N, C-alpha and C positions, 0 to 999 in steps of 0.2 A: 646091186642096193645092200645088204648087210651093212658091208665093210662099208658104204660112203655114211649111213643111218650112226655105225659106231665112233666114225671117224667126229662123223658132228657131235654127238656125246659125249664121246674125249674131250673137244674142244671147250662143249660147253661146261663142261664136271672138271676142268682143267683150270675156267674164268670165273665158277664159285669158288673154290677149292683158295685159288691166288686169294680171292674174296674177303672169303671165310676169315684165310687164315690174318690179311691184315686188318681187322675189323679185330679179331678177337686180342688182338694187340692191343685195343685202345676198351676190351671188359671194361677196366678197374672206373672206367667215365660211370655214373647209374641210368637209368632211365626211371620216370617218375610212373609209379603207379597207384592206382588204387581199384576198388573193389574187381582185382580180376588174379583167380587163380587157373593152375595149372597143373592136372596129375597123365604123369607117364601113362602110357598102354602097351606098348609094343615099341621093342627095338630088333635089328635085325641088318645087323649087317651081310651086303651085300653078297655073295656068290651065285656062282651061275656059270649060262654059256659068254656073257658078255667079260670074257676072264679082263681083260683089260683093266675095268672096276673092280673085281673083286678085292677084298677087306679094306679097297680103300676108305670106302658109303656105307654109310648107313640110312635105312630107313624106318620112319620115326613116325606113330603115334602115337597122340596127347588132347587130350580134353579136355575141355577148357571154360571157363564159368568168368563172365561178366556182371555184376550185380545191377540192378538200374544206379545209372550214373555212374561206373564204372568204367575206369580208362586204362589202354599201355601210354604210354607218354610219347612221342615221335622216339623211331629206333627202325632198324635193317635188322637181319636173319642172316645166317650163316650160311644159308643154303635156301633154292628152295620147293615149294609144298603149295597143295592147298586147302584154303580152311573151309569148312563146310558147317555150316547153321543150323542145330538142330533144336534152336525152340528156339522165339524169339525175335532179337533183329539185332545186328553187328551194323555202325555206323562206320565208315575205315574212308577218314581226309585221307591224300597220300598232298607230299609238299608243295606239289604245286596248286594242292591249294581245292582239286577234284573231291566229290564226296558224291562215296557209292553206299545207299545203305541193302543190305543182302538178310534177308529172312528164312525161316525155316528153311527145309530142300533144296535151298543155293546153294552151293559151291564157289569160292573167288580161285586163282592164282597168282601164286605173290611169288615173285622173281628173287627176294629178297637180298635188293642191291637195293634198293628205291626205299626211301622213307616213305612211312606212314603211322596213323598213329586211329589206331581201332577203340570202339568208346559202344557205352549201352544203353543212347536215350529213353530208349522206353521206361515203364514202370514193374515191369518183368522182369529177373532173371535170362539173359542170351548163353547162351548152350551149344559148344558146337566139337568138333575136331579138326585138328590140322595132322595134316600127311604130308611129312618131310623129307625130303634128301639129305645128307648131312654129315659134312668126314667121321667120316667112322671113329678116330682120334676125339671125334666132341663127346664132350659129357656137359650134363644140366641143359638147361637153358641155351634156345638159339637166339633165343630176343637180344639184341648188339648194339648198343646207342653207339647214333649218328656222330661222325667225324667232329673233331670242332671244323666249320669253316664250310662245312655243306652242306 
């Protein structure tokens, strides 16, 4: 069973790596941002019993704040992860128009490969944490612009 789980994880991570490095190539494009701040908290390159991924990926934790009316325009991420809202509300608008509001105490998953636009439609700051799995070689933000034509 462990071999099957490791094989599935390896396939998922390979897809993330391919997608992330393809997206990194277009990182020069800009993403519209207003009233958004991110603060890296922790980062650890993976090492442990899943030897197939050791040294290739890292886990990161980043705090974020959206001021009232703040947003990050359409974007992707270099890897998957959870977003956990600790104060206020975040409205997440996916590329297909699906809109979901997440409040304090709620976490949601982003795969990284689907365009979305988070925003704070409230009248007080919205805060939270992002926990992501990223390529070990990535520096800076995991935010990636949406490639033209997507």
